[in-house]
N, C-alpha and C positions, 0 to 999 in steps of 0.2 A: 551668457546664452543657455537656453535649455539642452539639456542631455538630447540626444537622438533617441526615439524608440526603437525598437524592435518587433518584429512579430511576436515575441515570445512574450513581449510586455502584455498582449492583449489575448494569452490564453488563460482559460478557467483554471484555477489552482488545482480543483479537483480533477480536472481532465488530464492536467499533468502529474499529479500524484498516481491516479490510475494507471497513468503510462508509464511511469516507474515502477508500479507494483507488477505490471503486466510484463515488464523486461526483467524484473528478480524472478518470477515465476517460471518465464520462459527459460531463462538461463539455468535456475537451479533445477527445475523439473524436467527440462526437455522436451516440453510438448509445443503444439503448433500455436503461435499466437492469436491465431484466428479462433481458437477455443477458450480463450482468457478474456471473458466479459464481466463487466461488473454483476450480473446476477447469477454468476457460476458459483457455486458451492464448492470450498476448497477439498471436503473430503468426499462427498458423494459424485459430483461433476469433475473433478480434475484430480481426484484419485491422489492427493497429496495428505500424505501420514504426517504423525506429530513430530517425528523427528526431522522432516523435512519443513515442515512449518516453524521450528526452532531457528533453522539454517536461515530461511526466508526472513525471521523476525530480526536475527543478527544483523543480516545485510542491510534491511530495511532502517535499522536503526541508524547506521552509517549513512545511506543515501539521504535520508529524510532528517538527519542530525535530532533525533527524538530520542527517549527512553520509553520501550513498551514494557512495563512491568508483567510480572506474573499474575497480578490482579487483572491486567487490561487482557491478557490471555485466556483467565477464566471467564471473563466477561464473555469473548470471543466464542468461545467452547459452548457457553450458554444459550447462543441463539437458538430459537427455536427453528429446525429446518437445517441448521448448519449455518455457519458463518460463510458469507461470499467476499469475492474480490471487493466488490462495493462495501462493505463493512468495514476490510482494510484500509481503503483511503478516504472512509467517515473517522475511522480511528487516527489516522495520521493528522487530519485536519483537525480534531478536536483536541490532540496533543499539542498540536502548534499554538491554538488558541489558550490553551491554558497555562503552555509554558512560554508562550511568548518568543518561541524558535523561530529563526529566520531560515527561508529558505536559501540552500546554497546557490551562489553566484557564478 
């Protein structure tokens, strides 16, 4: 007999990743979750400094079971106009595809 599916089975993985990033940002930075949207830049819009970004990355590596390297951080830093929350989500999707990392159950 097939295993019963839950509502979470139908959630877009990108949406789940963005929700988790939002939770990380809200907890570490202490800002209103309504202000954290995919198009918000980390530095200019959310006023997140580099030290806080490192703290977020460490937490994200645990949450998403991926390794975010200095090279990845450099790519984010090089984004014209500044890296956004959406860029963070895309990075995690890319790392999962490249490394075959499975989402936590």
